[in-house]
N, C-alpha and C positions, 0 to 999 in steps of 0.2 A: 505494501500500498506506500503510495507517495507522502511526502508532508503536505502538501499543499491541498485543500479544501476548499470550492468554490463557496461554500457557505461563512466561513470564516473570514469576519471582518479585518481583524489583525491575524499576523502569521507569528506574532511572542504579546505573552500578555507583560508589558513593560514595567507595569509597577512590581510585580512579584521578583523579577530579574534583576530590578535595578533594588529590592530589597534583600535577595540573593547577595551582590554586590556590598554592600553595605555590611552584612552580617561576617564576611569573609574582611574588614575591615580593608576593602578595594572599592571605594566608590566610583572610582574611576577607570575599569576593567580594559583589556583587550578584548574585546568582544571576537568569537572565533568562529567560523562556520566551517563544520568539518563533515565530510563523509562518512557513511558507516565504515566497522572495522573490517569488514570480510569484502570490503570495493575498494577499489584504487580510486583516487581522486583528488585534487589539490583542496589545501584549506584557504581558506579569507581571512585576512584580521581587519579590525576595524576598531581603531582607538574610540575612546568617549570623548568624541566633540560635537560641533555643531552639525545638526542633520545627521546623525549615527545610526538614529533608529531607520529612517528610510533605504540609506545606504543598505542596510543588514536585511533589509525585508525585500528590498529587491534584488539581492544578491541570493536568498533563500528561494523566489519565483522563479530564480536563471536555474539552480539547483535543487532539486526539490524532495532530491535522495536526501540532501546533508541535513545536520542537523546543529543548533544553537549552542554553542559552545562560550565559556570565558577564560583567559589564564587566569588561574584563582591567587595569584603572590600578586603584590604592586610591585612597580618599577621604581629605579631610583631617576632622578632628574634625565631630563635627556640634553644631550651636551647642546651650545648652542652650532657648533660646525657639523653636526650627524647630518650625514649624506655627503659630505666632501669627500669622503677615506672610499677606498676602492672595497672595501671588506663590508660597506653598509649598502653594497649595493647587491643587488639580486642576478642571476645568470644573465636576466634578460634585459640587466641595466636600470631597474626602477631601484629606490630607495627601499631597503627592509622595513615591515612595521618596528617602530622601535615597543620594546615590551616583548618582544615574539621570542627572545633569544635570552639564556642562561644568564649569560654576561648584563642583560639589562635588568636583572630582578634584583630587589632590595633586599629581599630576606622575607620571613612567613610569620602571620600572627595564626596557620590553622594548620592541622594536620587531616587527613583526609585518608579514605580507601572504600575500597567496591568489591564485591564479590560477582564473578561472572561463571557461579559451579550451578544454577538453576535452581537453589533451593528455597523453597518457600519464602515471603518475606519476613513471617515473624521468625522464622528458623535462623534468617539474616542477622536479626536483630538479636536473637539469645547468641549466636555464634559471638559476635563483636561484644556484645557485655559481658561474656565469661571471660571472654580473653583480657579484657581491661577491666572487669571488677566495678566498672561504671557505665553511663549513659553517654552516647555522643550529646553533643550541644543540641545539634538537628540531626535529623536524616531526609535525605531527599526520594524520591522515588523518578525513578528514570523515563518512567514510561513503558519500557520492555519488560525485562526481567530481574533487575538488580534495584537494591537500596545504595547511596551514597552516604558515608556517616563522617562528618567534620566535627574535629575537636578544637574548639578556639581556645587560643590562648592569649593569658594577660599580658603578654608583652611579646617585640618580635625577636623571632631566632635568625641568624645568619643560615645564609645556602647551604653550607656545609651540615651543620647543624641538622636543619630541613631533610635535606637529602638522607641521613644517615638513621634519624627518627622514622621518614617514609619509610625506608625498606624496612626497620624493623617490624613494624606496624602490620605489613604485609602477612611477613613472618607469622607471626604470633597468630594471627588469624587464620593462617593455614594449618597453623600446628594445633588449632582449639577445635578445626572440622578440615580435613582435607578437601570437602567437597564442597566449600564455600569458595575457593576459585578465585583468592585475591588476585586483583591485576599487580604483579608484580613490578609493571612498568613505571608506575602512578608515582615516581621518585625524581621527577625535572623539576628544577626552579621554574620553569616556565609553562610546568602542566596545565593541560586544558582539562577542564570537566565541563561536563553538560547543565547547561546552565536551566534554573527553574524558572518556568513559563514561555520554553518553546516545546517542541514536540518532535517526541521519538520518531523514527520512519514508520514502527508500528500506529501511529494515526492520533495516540494518546498523549496526553500534555505529562511534561513533567513538572511534578509538584513538590511541595513539604510535607512529608510524612509526618515527622515527629519532632516536636520540640520540649527540651529539656528545661524548665526553668531553674532560676533561683531560690533563695532561699534568706530571708534575716536580710543580715547586710548585704548580701549578694543577690541582687535586684534582677529581672530580667531573665534572658536566656544563661545556661551556665559557662564559666570560661575557667581553663585549668592553667596553672604554674606550669611553663613548661618543665622546669626541673622534677618536678612529681611525675608528669608523666613519664621523663627519662627513668627516673627511678623506676616508676611501674612496669614498663616495657623491656630494658637493660636486666634491671636487677644488679647483679655484681657484676657484668660483664665489662661493663664501662670503669677503667682505671686513672683515665688522664681527665675526670673532671671533677674538680677538686670539691665542688659543691655536692657530690651524690656521695654521702657516708658508705663505707665499706657493708657490702650486705651480712646478716647475721648468719653463721655457721651453720644452725639449727633450722634455719628454711631455703631451701633452694630459689633465691628470686630470679633467676635466670628461667623459669617456668610460668608460664599465664597460672595467675589467681585458682582459676576453677583446675586446673592441673594438678596443682598444691595440694586444693582443699581434698583430693581421691584420697589420700593418706589416712585418713582418718573418716572419711563421708561416713563409712560401716558402722563405724565406732558413734559417729553422733547418731543415725538414726536411730538405734538400737537405747540411745540415752533418752531421746526425744519420745520414743514409744510410753513409758510411763509416765513420763508429765505431760503430755497432753489427756492423760486418763483423769487427771486431776481436774476437781470444779476450776471453774472461772475466778471465783473469789480466792480461790487458792492458788492459781498459777500466777495471778498479778502481784501479790506481794511474795511468791517465791523468784520469782523473773527481778523483782528490787532487791531480793537477797542476795542471789547470785552475783548479782553485776558488781556487788561487793567483793568479789573472789577475783573475777577477772582481769585479764590485764586494763589497763587505763592510759596506753601509750604516755608514757613518762617522756619520752626522747623518741628522735628518730634513728631511723638506720638499722632497726631492729628486729623487723617485720612483723611490729606490733599492728600496725595500721590495717593488716591484712587479715588479722586474729577479729579488731575490732569490727572490720567494713562485714565481714562473715557473719559474728554473733548480731548486730544490727540488721541485716539482712535477714536472718531466721525470725527475728523475732516481728520484724514487721512483716513478715511472710504468715505468721501464726496469728499476732495481734491486730494489726492494721496500724498504720502511720499515728491514728490520734492514740492510742492507748499504748502504743511503743513512745511517745514524747514522754506521757506522762511518767512512765516504768523508768525513763531515764532523767527523768528532772527530780525524781523522787528519790533515784539512787545516788545521785550528783556522780554521776558518772558521764566526768568530764576533765579534762585537762587543759595546759594550754598548747596543746598538741592534738589535742583531738575536740569535736564538738559533734555530738551525734543529731544534735538536732538540725543542724545544716549538712549534714550529709542525708539524712533521712529523705531528700526529695530525688536523690542521686540515684536511691536504687528503686528500680521500678520491672514490672514484670517483664519477662517469667524471671525469677529468684528460685537459685540453688539450693541457695542456702536451708535450713531449718531451724526449728526450736532447737534441735539437739545440739547445735552448736554451742548456744549459751549451755547447755546443763555440761557438755562435754570439756569446755575452756574452763568454765566454775570448778568442775572436780580435776583436772587435768593437765590446765594451762599454764601459762606462765604467772600467774597469780597465786596470792592464797588459795588453799585448798577447802574445796567446798566438800563436806562431808553430811551425807544424807541423815544419819543416825545425831546429830549437833542441829540439824536446821531448827531455828525456833519457828519457823511457818510451820514445819511438816511436825512437828512435835506439839503443834497447838492441835492439830486433828488428834494426832496420835496416842497423845494422851487419855484421851475417850478410849480405852478397850475394853472389847467386850468382857473380859476376863476379871477386869479389875471392877465391873460394874454389877455384873451378875453371880450368881453361884457358878463353881465349874462343869456341874454335871447341865445344867442350863443353858451354861455359854456353848459347851460341846454340843449337844442340840440344837441347838440356833445354828452354830456353825455349818452342820452333817444339811439343815433345810435351805440354808442361803452358799452353800459350797458353787453353784454352778451361775451365781447371777451377781452384780456387780456392785453388790452392797455396800461403802464405808462399814465401820461398824457402829459410829453414832446414830445413821439409819436405822439399824436394825434395831437397835433400843428404845430409838424414839417413835418405831412403830409398834412393836412389842410392847409395853408400856400403856396405853391404851386398851389393848384387848383387856390387860389386868383390870385394869380400872374399870372396866365394864363387867366385870366378872363379881365383881367386891358388893358386899350388903352395901345397902343403905346406910347412912349414919358413921360410914367411917369414916375420921378425920385425924387431924394432925392439931394439936396446940403448938402454936409456936411462941404466944405468951399471952397467960393465962390474965395477968394484970390489965390487958388491956383489949382482952378479946377478941385476942389474934387469933383465929382458928380458921384451918381452912379445909375443904372435904378431899377426900381421895379421891380428884378425877382431875384431866386431862385433856386440853386444847390442842389437839397435834394439825398442822400443815404441811404435805412433803411437797415441794417445790421442786417441778424440774420441767424439761422441754418432752414434746410429744415424741416417742417411741424410749422413752427413758427408762424402761419396765418399771411404772409406777404401778399398774395392776398387779404382777405376781407378787411384788412388794406386800401390797395388801393383803392378797388372797391364800400367800402361805406365812403369813405372821399374825393375823387377826381372824380372816374366815375359816379357815382351817380349824385352827387349836380350838377357836370357839362352838364349830360344828357339833361336836358332842353332846355339850352343855345345851344347845340351843334344840338337837334331835330330843333331849329327854323331855324339854319343856316340853316339845312340840307332842309329844307322847301322851304326856300327863293331862295338856289341854284335851285331845284327842278323847282319854279314858273317861274324862270329868264331863264334856259334852255329851258322850254316851249315856252317861248315867241319867242329864239335866231332861235327855229326850225321854227315855223309859219315864221316869218322874212325869213328864208333862204328861206323857201319855197316859198313864194310871193317874193321871187328874187328883197328884197330892198338892196341898195345900203350900203355897207360900213356897215355890221353887223357886230359883234364882238363876239364871244363864251363868256360867263358870265366868271369869275373866281368864286374860292370859297375859301372863307377861314376857317380855321382852329384853334380851341381852342385846342385841344390835338393831335398828331401825335404820330405814333409808330415805324415800321419799317421805316429807311429811310436810303440813301443814301445821299453822299457830294453834288450831283447833283439836288437829287428831294427836298432836304432841300434850297437849293440857288430858286430853284424855286416857294418854295413857301414861303420863305421870302420876294421877290419882290412882291408877292399879299399881304402878310400881312403889306407891307409897306404902296402901294398903299391901303389899307384898315383902313390905322391905328389900326391895331390889334397885339399883342404880343402871343407869342406861349410856349407852354408847352408839351414838348417831355414827354412821357411819355410811361414805360417798365415796366412790371410785373416783366422780368427779365433784370438785367442790364448787366450781364458777356458777355452775346453773342453783347450786343452794344458796348461795349468796347473793347472787342477782336477783332470785325471783322473792326476797327476803321483803313481806309486807304487800307481795303483788294484791293476794288478795281483799287488802282493806284500804286501796286507792293510797297507799303511803302513808295511812291514820293508825294501823294497825303497830301491833306492840311485840313483833317476832324477833325484830333486832333486840331489843329491849331485854326481852325473855330470856332470850341466850346469854346477853351479861350477866341478868340475874342467876342464872341454873349457873353458870362457872362459881358464884359463891355459895351455891349450895340453898339460895331460894326457892319457896313455894310461891303461890299466884292465888287469884279468888278474882275468877270470872264469871258476869253474871249479863246473861245475854236471852234474847228472845228468841222462841224456835218459830216454826212455820206458821202455828197457830197461836203465836202472841202471846204465850207460857210463859214464865221466865225459869231459864235453866243456869244454876249455878253450879260451877267445877272450882274446886279447890284442894290444894295439897299444900301442908305447912311445910315440906322441907322436898329438895329431890339431889339426886347425885349424877346432874349430867357430862359423858366425856364428848369428845368430838375429834373425829380423823379422817383427814380424806385427803385426795390429791387436787393438787392444783399446776396449770403451766405456769411458768414464772412471767409472761408477756399478759395475760389474765390477769393474773395477782399485780401486777404493775398499773393496770389499768383500773384496779380497785383499789389502791391504795394512794394514787396519785391526788385524792383531794384531801389528805390527811388522817387523822385518827381520832376525828374529835371524843367518839363517845368512848375509844380504848380498846371497840373490839378486834381489833387485830393486834394491839397490847397483850390480850389475854392467850395469844396464841402462840404456840412454839413452831417457827419456821424451821424444816429440816432439809437439808437441799439434797436434792439426789441428782450427784452427777451422770451425762450422758456418755457410757462407755458400753462401746460396741461388745457384746459375746457371743460366740457361735455355739449354738445347742452342740451338746455334747450326747454320744450314746453310752447310755449306762450300763455296767456292767451287773452281773443278779448280784453281787458282792454290794454294791452301792445301791442299789434298789431297794435292799433291804434295809442298808444303813438309812435310807429316806425313813420309809414305811416308819421303822421304828422310831426314829425321831419326832415324827407327825404325832404318835401315836403320844410318844412321851411329854408334848407339849398339850395336848389335847386332856392328857391325866394332870398335869399341872394347875393348869386352867380349873380344873373342877373341885381341886384343891382349894384352891383360892375363891370359889364360887360355893364350898360348901362351909368356907371359916363364917364365925361369926363376926358381928360388926365390932369394931375395939374404937375407943379412943386414946391415938399415940400422944408421946411429949417425947422434945428433946430432951437429954442428955444435959446436967451443968455444963461440961465445957461446950456442947452443939449449941447450945442456949448462948451463951458470950460469941461464938461464933456466929452466929445468926443476928445479934444484936448488931454486930460491928457491920455485918456484909449489907443489914436493913439499911444501916444510917448511912453506908457509905453511898449506895442507890440513890439516896434521899438528895444528897449532895449532889451528883451525876445528874439528878434528876432535872435539879434548882439552876445547874449551870449549863445545863442542854439548852441550845439556842431553835431545836424544832420541838413544836407540840407534840409531836407523833413518838419521838425520840423519849421526851421526859414521860409520856404516858406508858412506854415499854419499860422503862428502868422504873418505875412506880410498881410497875407489874411484877418485875423481876424476885424480889424475896417470896413472894407468895406461889410463885411459880418453883421455886428452889423448895419450900416447904413441901407442894407438894410431891414433887420428884421423890424427895427425900420419904416421903411418906412409903409410898409405894417400893421402893427398894428396900425399904424395911421390911415391908411385908413380903418380898421376894426374898428377901435373905433369911427369914426365920416363919416361911411356910408352915414349915412342919409343928413348931411351935412356939408360937404366938408370943413376941417380947415387946414390953411398955413403951422402951426409952430409946429411942432413935441417936446412934453415939456420932460423935464428931467425924469420923471417917465417911459415915454414910452423906453428912450432910455437904462436907466436902468435896466428896462425889458430884451429888446433885450442886452444887457451887459451879463446877466445872462444866459442868452438862450444860446448865440455863445458859452460863455466861455464853458459850459457844455459840449457841443459838440466838442470841442477842447480837453478838458481833454482827452475824450473817444478816439480822433483820434489821438492824440499823443501816448496814452498808447496801442492801437493796433497797429500802427505803431511800436513803441518800440518793442512790442511782435514780431512781426512778420516780420522785416526788420535787423535784428541782424544778423552778419557775423557770418563764421564759430571761426573765431579768437574771436570775442565779447562772446559766447556763450561759448567758453573754458574757459575763463577769470573770466567772472561769475559765472559757474560753480566751479570754483578752490576755488574763494573767497569765495562761499556758504561753501564749506566744511572746508575751514582753519576757518569760521567763529564757525564755532562750537567747537573749542578747545580754551579755554582758553590760553592757551601756543602756542608758536613757534611747527608749524606742521611740520615732515619732507617729503621730497619728497615719500618716499615710504606709508605712511600714507595717502597721496593725491591719490595713485594710486591705492590702494586698495581700496578707497572708490567712485572711477572711477565704472560706470557703464563696463562691458563686451564690448558692442559695443564702448563705449567711448576709452577705453584702448586700442581697435583693430584701431579705427579711430586717435587718438593724440599719437604719442611716446613721450619717453620722454625727448628728444630734444626741440621737440612743446614747451610741459607744461612748462620746464624752462623758455625759452625764453616768456610765458605768465605771469610767475611769476615774471621776471624782469621788465616786462613792466607794470602789476601792479605797482611794486614799485617806479619806475617812475613817475608812475600817482599821486602818494601820494595815493593810497589804502592799503598800508601796507607796510611790512620791512623786508628785508632778514635781517639774522645772519648765519654767518658760512659760508661757500664757495659759488658760484654761481655753483658747480657740482652738480649732483642728489646725490653722495653720500652722502655730507656734508651738502648740502641746508636745511634753514627751514626757512619757512615763516610765519610770523606773521601779520594779517590783522585788518585793524582799523575803517574799515568803508564799508557798502554794497557795491557790482561794481555797479553803475550806467553807464550805457551810455551817 
């Protein structure tokens, strides 16, 4: 196909062509009309002078298979006597175009490469990125089969240096992938490259394919220091350059980054496997902790930048750019030679490194050695160990039941405790302080929070429904027997025959009226009740549904938590008064909910304290492949299931009892309760204060349940200090999760804006101008938050003590210097 089409108004898009020339610091290049590589033909050169556009287009019309290019590097000033010497003339006797010879070139402000190996375009991007371990400043698409990669330089380099670097650049790209087919001939100082805005012989336009933006003080397009690129592509090979420090003996810098990384990629992947199985709320603080153990690039020339870049790339791939930036800021992972926030934008897909790089470097790299067993973050979760909370035999059987399911110990415990609470007799309670009448029932509200597909249903079935199934079967059989007797008595017309009532251990779908009716029966029979829902979202969303918002379903649930009763007076369909009442209740709650749904439910706060009464237990999303069980494993599972059923039958058969704290436990509890009061007073969020105010009551309930489990064979009146300590550790773990979850999901638009501005400014060591903040905001944020709103937020940040404003408080002159991360 020829280049010319009658439909085109112009053969060149001069706006983008001139932009291309400006980007390579050669705004007045020598424009070149060149023939296809596989065909012979003459090259035509046109200096950037008056009317050059028409001359170029006229030449293209006469040579329809030729393409538009430009000599990339700028020229030195043309001598006044140029053209007077014989060597200035071509064989035909015409003066050669100034700038078309190597001797005319001043130097270079960029390096460039292209691949002719027929690789897919994105594969070409991957090859060059892997070879250089950083993106090109910009990439153009020829219109044919190749991309052209340009690395802009912060200063001019001479022609000799340019030629050496160009040759090496082609070599490392081909070493990375021999199919890339880097053009080894493009190292001449007067090299011609296809110009953006022209047309390929295929008929397609040469265009900008990708542009890499800078960050912070680096505005606009990415520009690299020539010394840095030399060290990167040559490593230890250059000895005649004094500014390049010797290569470290432990790392072969003569290889591209990705080839050197292959030495420990397998080990990294293995290290990353266990990390990814942790819940997000554990992974983020763990990454902060690990960054304190990896190299921090304290100097140059030791290969530390390579390690830092791989760590950063792995984190960005795993967490995303924004969370990675927050992790780096929290860990203070920076030095005079390393600024991860400014490096983040230079890392983009495809990213080869994974999170295992961080873990591997923390454990085996050049920094201090991170030890799993000594991790404060890991141990926070590991302290809650099944065998430390429950008796040995119970723990052993719970392990068998959950052996092939991805449940951490805290989750097993938090799920089984409501089953125990649901089996207890009504009026089982714990006296926490008799002097102030601080008494709590032995009940519990637990909500498991996890994503779809996180195996929430098997958790409920294996640890609650199945263990309680034998009790429910016996209750059902007893009711059937009593109802048969009632029918027989009614048939015999015996006087005053009342139909039997049926107690329940668990209930699912219920209204306020049906709940009250059932609680009347539960009180008559002296039994507690467990509200059990596989999905709690519908339960919470339908509250007061049948009362048009005027009902008391939510309020009743709050009162049931404290063991309260109710009195309800209603009119039936005939207009007769109907009274329902009970003096006390013992209601527990257990169910599952998706994290996104919970976030929507709690975003308006917690004015009535409903969420504060709950224990929120995180369920990590860990994929587990089903396994074929041996006959022995099947038998073990059946035995363990029978054990849990018999255990809860023991609980069900126990008389109600009032437990008290031992003297030591009382003192510990009083200190804990006071501490939580102080924390609640200091809390800035009402929802956090409500949660902290309920912590002590939840500790009392958990301590009571743990004590009952521990002494199920022979009840003991006083709860020990050790049991209370275990309950405190248990509740605090879940309260931390709930507080962090609320903090992340209840931020107002203003809080999100202030946090984002603060994080942007923390990336700079000097005061940040409004224009820099604006550039760092995403397009969506810039559309949502105008200049005036952002300035108001900056002023508020200063007022709250998070930073200092220098200059005026108008957008044109404001400078903001933060002093600490923003926290609600």
